GUROKE-742756 format. One line per 2 residues: number of its first residue (from 1); their letters; for each residue x, y, z of N, C-alpha, C. Coordinates in nm, 4 decimals, decimal comma, m for minus. Example, Ala and Ser with C-alpha at 12.3 -4.5 7.8 and 13.67 -1.06 7.14 Angstrom:
BEGIN
1 = AS = 1,3190/m0,5690/0,7800/1,2300/m0,4500/0,7800/1,3200/m0,3300/0,7800; 1,2850/m0,2250/0,7080/1,3670/m0,1060/0,7140/1,2900/0,0030/0,7870 .
# end
This chain:
BEGIN
1 = MT = 15,1204/m12,6294/12,4312/15,0827/m12,5689/12,3345/15,1901/m12,6588/12,2435; 15,2246/m12,6200/12,1137/15,2410/m12,7263/11,9627/15,3390/m12,5820/11,9576 .
3 = EP = 15,4474/m12,6548/11,8989/15,6035/m12,6131/11,8368/15,5097/m12,5851/11,6955; 15,5403/m12,4762/11,6222/15,5651/m12,4224/11,4329/15,6653/m12,5450/11,3915 .
5 = AP = 15,5907/m12,5918/11,2537/15,6710/m12,6407/11,2130/15,7750/m12,5846/11,1043; 15,8657/m12,6856/11,1566/16,0065/m12,5542/11,0676/16,0035/m12,5738/10,9085 .
7 = GP = 16,0261/m12,4259/10,8715/16,0157/m12,3789/10,7153/16,0891/m12,4801/10,6191; 16,0894/m12,4244/10,5442/16,2190/m12,4715/10,4115/16,3646/m12,3850/10,4841 .
9 = AT = 16,4234/m12,4979/10,4919/16,5783/m12,4556/10,4675/16,5947/m12,3016/10,3381; 16,7039/m12,2341/10,4102/16,7453/m12,1647/10,3213/16,8999/m12,0992/10,3450 .
11 = GA = 16,9879/m12,0519/10,2449/17,0927/m12,0192/10,2713/17,1544/m12,0992/10,3006; 17,2631/m12,1207/10,3656/17,3998/m12,1905/10,3574/17,3194/m12,3240/10,4387 .
13 = GL = 17,1918/m12,3488/10,5386/17,1434/m12,4954/10,5245/17,0726/m12,5171/10,3995; 17,0152/m12,4952/10,3115/16,9752/m12,5715/10,1826/17,1290/m12,5534/10,1162 .
15 = AG = 17,2025/m12,4996/10,0822/17,3695/m12,5638/10,0308/17,4090/m12,6456/10,0875; 17,4324/m12,6607/10,1791/17,4449/m12,7577/10,2591/17,3926/m12,9208/10,2168 .
17 = GI = 17,2595/m12,8654/10,2271/17,2178/m13,0302/10,2230/17,2739/m13,0106/10,0900; 17,2098/m12,9666/9,9963/17,2529/m12,9851/9,8458/17,3841/m13,0612/9,8521 .
19 = AL = 17,4782/m13,0245/9,8932/17,5808/m13,0729/9,8470/17,6045/m13,1822/9,8944; 17,5613/m13,1824/10,0497/17,5410/m13,3048/10,0862/17,4890/m13,4622/9,9807 .
21 = IC = 17,3283/m13,4338/9,9672/17,2880/m13,5369/9,8587/17,3329/m13,5438/9,7726; 17,4155/m13,4361/9,6560/17,4942/m13,4320/9,5438/17,5910/m13,5107/9,5373 .
23 = LL = 17,6970/m13,5538/9,7465/17,7728/m13,5988/9,7169/17,7274/m13,7800/9,7238; 17,6921/m13,7813/9,7790/17,5629/m13,9371/9,8387/17,5502/m13,9465/9,7793 .
25 = GA = 17,4672/m13,8985/9,6457/17,3933/m13,9172/9,5176/17,4801/m13,9901/9,4243; 17,6448/m13,8991/9,3876/17,6876/m13,9737/9,3249/17,8386/m14,0648/9,3391 .
27 = VL = 17,7954/m14,1244/9,4724/17,8929/m14,2453/9,5236/17,7911/m14,3884/9,4628; 17,6350/m14,3145/9,5441/17,5814/m14,4523/9,4839/17,5387/m14,4492/9,3726 .
29 = DL = 17,5255/m14,3518/9,2737/17,5350/m14,3841/9,0994/17,6561/m14,4447/9,0558; 17,7012/m14,4090/9,1036/17,8335/m14,4705/9,0713/17,8524/m14,6565/9,0933 .
31 = FA = 17,8388/m14,6203/9,2200/17,8193/m14,7314/9,2478/17,7206/m14,9024/9,1788; 17,6238/m14,8185/9,2002/17,5034/m14,8609/9,1162/17,5652/m14,9061/8,9700 .
33 = LL = 17,6061/m14,8088/8,9552/17,6625/m14,8418/8,7588/17,7785/m14,9161/8,7686; 17,8818/m14,9838/8,8842/17,9054/m15,0863/8,8838/17,8921/m15,1813/8,9062 .
35 = LL = 17,7528/m15,2171/8,9662/17,6350/m15,3458/8,9533/17,6077/m15,3930/8,8669; 17,6095/m15,2718/8,7442/17,5316/m15,3569/8,5955/17,6298/m15,4930/8,5761 .
37 = PL = 17,7515/m15,4554/8,5385/17,7478/m15,6230/8,5053/17,7253/m15,7551/8,5834; 17,6942/m15,7341/8,7075/17,6602/m15,8729/8,7844/17,5936/m15,9837/8,7852 .
39 = RV = 17,6192/m16,0559/8,7596/17,6082/m16,1976/8,7532/17,5847/m16,3045/8,8213; 17,4852/m16,3851/8,8127/17,4395/m16,4937/8,9356/17,4605/m16,6333/8,8412 .
41 = SG = 17,5383/m16,7265/8,8329/17,5109/m16,8325/8,7747/17,4919/m16,8178/8,6006; 17,6063/m16,6851/8,5777/17,5711/m16,6687/8,4113/17,4491/m16,5459/8,3915 .
43 = TL = 17,3801/m16,5390/8,3962/17,2273/m16,4682/8,4465/17,2440/m16,2763/8,4898; 17,2423/m16,2350/8,3993/17,2333/m16,0470/8,4479/17,1460/m16,0926/8,5315 .
45 = VP = 17,1452/m15,9283/8,6412/17,0891/m15,9699/8,7981/17,0478/m15,7862/8,7698; 16,9298/m15,7378/8,7727/16,9350/m15,6009/8,7811/16,9281/m15,5879/8,9651 .
47 = AG = 17,0555/m15,5853/9,0063/17,0425/m15,4948/9,1072/17,1094/m15,3748/9,1452; 17,2096/m15,3015/9,0549/17,2401/m15,1783/9,0183/17,1133/m15,1025/8,9578 .
49 = PI = 17,0280/m15,1169/8,8638/16,8815/m15,0940/8,8590/16,8227/m15,0594/9,0113; 16,8259/m15,1736/9,0681/16,7185/m15,1575/9,2215/16,7869/m15,0916/9,2657 .
51 = LV = 16,9204/m15,0846/9,2914/16,9850/m14,9772/9,3593/16,9557/m14,8252/9,3795; 16,9953/m14,7523/9,2363/16,9539/m14,7210/9,1831/16,8494/m14,6065/9,2140 .
53 = LA = 16,7204/m14,6923/9,1548/16,6193/m14,6756/9,1969/16,5675/m14,6113/9,3557; 16,6477/m14,7431/9,4346/16,5584/m14,6588/9,5895/16,6934/m14,6057/9,6450 .
55 = AN = 16,7931/m14,5352/9,6315/16,9139/m14,4760/9,6417/16,8586/m14,2717/9,5902; 16,7998/m14,2945/9,4635/16,7867/m14,1637/9,4534/16,6102/m14,0886/9,5059 .
57 = AG = 16,5433/m14,1796/9,5002/16,4013/m14,2088/9,5822/16,4056/m14,1522/9,7097; 16,4794/m14,2337/9,8022/16,5096/m14,2064/9,9455/16,5828/m14,1024/9,9047 .
59 = LG = 16,7396/m14,0300/9,8587/16,7934/m13,9182/9,8911/16,7438/m13,7807/9,8011; 16,6216/m13,7758/9,7728/16,5648/m13,6756/9,7239/16,4470/m13,6528/9,8380 .
61 = LA = 16,3554/m13,7982/9,8661/16,2120/m13,7383/9,9958/16,3217/m13,7179/10,1409; 16,4554/m13,7617/10,1297/16,4993/m13,7156/10,2538/16,5364/m13,5774/10,2467 .
63 = GL = 16,5976/m13,4979/10,1207/16,5700/m13,3630/10,1330/16,4617/m13,2827/10,1265; 16,3510/m13,4214/10,0276/16,2107/m13,2907/10,0418/16,1912/m13,2446/10,2265 .
65 = RL = 16,1866/m13,3528/10,2630/16,1683/m13,3552/10,4291/16,2566/m13,3016/10,5060; 16,3848/m13,2862/10,4771/16,4485/m13,1949/10,5879/16,5073/m13,0486/10,5535 .
67 = LG = 16,5234/m13,0492/10,4195/16,4942/m12,8761/10,3407/16,3689/m12,8525/10,3552; 16,3011/m12,8758/10,2687/16,1409/m12,8574/10,2738/16,1699/m12,7891/10,0784 .
69 = ST = 16,2249/m12,8623/10,0502/16,2759/m12,8122/9,9099/16,2765/m12,9100/9,7890; 16,2204/m12,9043/9,6617/16,2540/m12,9681/9,5850/16,3789/m12,9579/9,5053 .
71 = LP = 16,4607/m12,8704/9,5216/16,5637/m12,8238/9,4729/16,6463/m12,9316/9,4713; 16,6847/m12,9766/9,6280/16,7662/m13,1295/9,5980/16,7796/m13,1762/9,5140 .
73 = AK = 16,6361/m13,2878/9,4698/16,5808/m13,3736/9,3860/16,5998/m13,3186/9,2121; 16,5781/m13,1904/9,2250/16,5780/m13,0764/9,0605/16,7326/m13,1621/9,0430 .
75 = VL = 16,8380/m13,0659/9,1238/17,0131/m13,1044/9,1521/17,0526/m13,2247/9,1134; 16,9721/m13,3844/9,1847/17,0219/m13,5338/9,1971/16,9850/m13,5810/9,0529 .
77 = LA = 16,8491/m13,5079/9,0195/16,8500/m13,5674/8,8640/16,9113/m13,4958/8,7769; 16,9581/m13,3669/8,7860/17,0847/m13,3371/8,6694/17,1808/m13,3883/8,6800 .
79 = LT = 17,2383/m13,4548/8,8474/17,3483/m13,5045/8,8572/17,3705/m13,6935/8,8329; 17,2676/m13,7289/8,8381/17,2291/m13,8543/8,7333/17,2090/m13,8360/8,6014 .
81 = LG = 17,1716/m13,7379/8,5274/17,1757/m13,7461/8,3708/17,3141/m13,7633/8,3042; 17,3809/m13,6599/8,4734/17,4751/m13,5906/8,3791/17,6236/m13,7694/8,4094 .
83 = LS = 17,6266/m13,7920/8,5052/17,7008/m13,9394/8,5021/17,5928/m14,0612/8,4520; 17,4999/m14,0497/8,3789/17,4593/m14,1375/8,2393/17,4939/m14,1258/8,1878 .
85 = VS = 17,5397/m14,0253/8,1434/17,5507/m13,9359/8,0049/17,7399/m13,9981/8,0060; 17,7619/m13,9190/8,0905/17,9749/m13,9851/8,0906/18,0034/m14,1033/8,0894 .
87 = AA = 17,8650/m14,1907/8,1386/17,8911/m14,3542/8,1695/17,9438/m14,4327/8,0843; 17,7972/m14,3561/7,9661/17,8017/m14,3881/7,7928/17,8922/m14,3375/7,7500 .
89 = SS = 17,9888/m14,2605/7,7742/18,0728/m14,2418/7,6281/18,2340/m14,3150/7,6502; 18,2844/m14,3666/7,5593/18,4247/m14,3748/7,5841/18,5466/m14,3579/7,5699 .
91 = GP = 18,6145/m14,3802/7,6161/18,7904/m14,3265/7,6167/18,8905/m14,3206/7,5329; 19,0118/m14,3799/7,5355/19,1262/m14,3807/7,4279/19,1230/m14,5124/7,4504 .
93 = GG = 19,1003/m14,5905/7,6072/19,0997/m14,7489/7,5495/18,9827/m14,7971/7,5327; 18,8862/m14,7762/7,5004/18,7552/m14,8557/7,5030/18,6923/m14,7400/7,6068 .
95 = DL = 18,5509/m14,8478/7,5985/18,4597/m14,8069/7,6236/18,4418/m14,7803/7,8186; 18,3716/m14,6776/7,9123/18,3962/m14,6420/8,0250/18,3500/m14,7531/8,0739 .
97 = FV = 18,1856/m14,7912/8,0975/18,1291/m14,8490/8,2068/18,0282/m14,9630/8,0744; 17,9850/m14,8879/8,0077/17,8652/m14,9856/7,9485/17,9602/m15,0623/7,7828 .
99 = TR = 17,9136/m15,1735/7,7871/17,9562/m15,2454/7,7112/17,8277/m15,2979/7,6316; 17,8475/m15,3746/7,4867/17,7776/m15,4053/7,4097/17,6720/m15,4642/7,5102 .
101 = DL = 17,7280/m15,5757/7,5648/17,6409/m15,6925/7,6377/17,5808/m15,5984/7,7264; 17,5474/m15,4910/7,7556/17,5153/m15,4211/7,9092/17,4136/m15,3497/7,8101 .
103 = QW = 17,3747/m15,2632/7,7007/17,3408/m15,2173/7,6247/17,1706/m15,2023/7,7619; 17,0844/m15,3234/7,7025/16,9569/m15,3469/7,8028/16,9430/m15,2689/7,9328 .
105 = MY = 17,1024/m15,3157/8,0009/17,0784/m15,2970/8,1651/17,1312/m15,1548/8,1521; 17,2193/m15,0955/8,1035/17,2069/m14,9826/8,0754/17,0920/m14,8946/8,1292 .
107 = LL = 16,9981/m14,9092/8,0134/16,8561/m14,8448/7,9664/16,7449/m14,8291/8,0638; 16,7685/m14,9653/8,1319/16,7036/m15,0036/8,2494/16,7416/m14,8907/8,3527 .
109 = YI = 16,8768/m14,8893/8,4230/16,9444/m14,8217/8,4475/16,8892/m14,6527/8,4591; 16,9234/m14,5807/8,3456/16,8820/m14,4657/8,3217/16,7563/m14,3987/8,3669 .
111 = VT = 16,6032/m14,5482/8,3248/16,5045/m14,5352/8,3518/16,5150/m14,5339/8,4785; 16,5544/m14,6190/8,5663/16,4928/m14,6031/8,6952/16,5741/m14,5497/8,7961 .
113 = AT = 16,6985/m14,5005/8,7419/16,7300/m14,3443/8,7906/16,7302/m14,2270/8,7986; 16,6531/m14,2298/8,6700/16,5776/m14,1300/8,7012/16,3872/m14,0864/8,7384 .
115 = FG = 16,3746/m14,1717/8,7243/16,2262/m14,2291/8,8204/16,2458/m14,2067/8,9345; 16,3546/m14,2863/8,9874/16,3607/m14,2616/9,1246/16,4015/m14,0748/9,1711 .
117 = AC = 16,4926/m14,0803/9,0893/16,5455/m13,8904/9,1217/16,3849/m13,7960/9,1186; 16,3110/m13,8306/9,0112/16,1772/m13,8099/9,0000/16,0591/m13,8158/9,1474 .
119 = VP = 16,0970/m13,8550/9,1857/15,9880/m13,9419/9,2637/15,9684/m13,7988/9,3956; 16,0700/m13,7363/9,4069/15,9933/m13,6416/9,4913/16,0006/m13,5011/9,4731 .
121 = LL = 15,9856/m13,5250/9,3178/15,9351/m13,4097/9,2221/15,7837/m13,4457/9,2658; 15,7390/m13,5368/9,2073/15,5796/m13,5818/9,1796/15,5443/m13,5679/9,3571 .
123 = VG = 15,6115/m13,6565/9,4278/15,5284/m13,6290/9,5586/15,5153/m13,5183/9,6525; 15,6232/m13,3911/9,6434/15,6712/m13,2713/9,6756/15,5500/m13,1814/9,6123 .
125 = RP = 15,4755/m13,1873/9,4979/15,4197/m13,0714/9,4463/15,3149/m13,0212/9,5760; 15,3212/m12,8495/9,6088/15,2393/m12,7987/9,6745/15,0683/m12,8600/9,6353 .
127 = RK = 15,0274/m12,8777/9,7558/14,8791/m12,9193/9,7904/14,7752/m12,7378/9,7358; 14,7202/m12,7307/9,7862/14,5753/m12,5992/9,7338/14,5983/m12,5106/9,8938 .
129 = GG = 14,6339/m12,5810/10,0121/14,6933/m12,5770/10,1438/14,8174/m12,4873/10,1518; 14,8994/m12,4915/10,0355/15,0287/m12,4523/10,0222/15,1514/m12,5227/10,0938 .
131 = RP = 15,1091/m12,6444/10,1673/15,2880/m12,7199/10,2152/15,2439/m12,8724/10,1280; 15,3426/m12,8660/10,0928/15,3511/m13,0355/10,0263/15,3171/m13,1827/10,0716 .
# end
C-alpha cells in the first residue's frame, strides 16, 4: 500500500517554516546586496543579482514543497521588497548600500530578487485537480 501524501503544514509548523525562510532570505538577500559593487578587472559583475535570484527562487520553492503553501513565498517577497527599499535609503553619513555608480546594478538586483520570490507563486498555483 502507498502512504497518503502529507497535507499542507498548519499552525506551528507553518509559522516555524516561514520564520526559517525569512531568516535565511534576509541573510542571503543582504549578502547579495553586499556583492553589488563586486568588480573583476574593473568591470562590475552581476554576482549579487544572480545570487539573489537563485536564493529567493530556491527558498520559495522549498517552502512550497515542504510546507505545501505559497504563504512563505509571499512573505519572502514582502521581505525582499522591504530590504530593497531600506538599502536604497540614505542615513546621516550618506548612502547605505546603493551609490550613484551602482544604480543600474541595484535596479537589476530588485528585478531579479522580486522575480525569484515570485517563481513559487507562478509554479504553485492550484490546477483543476486541486493540487499544486
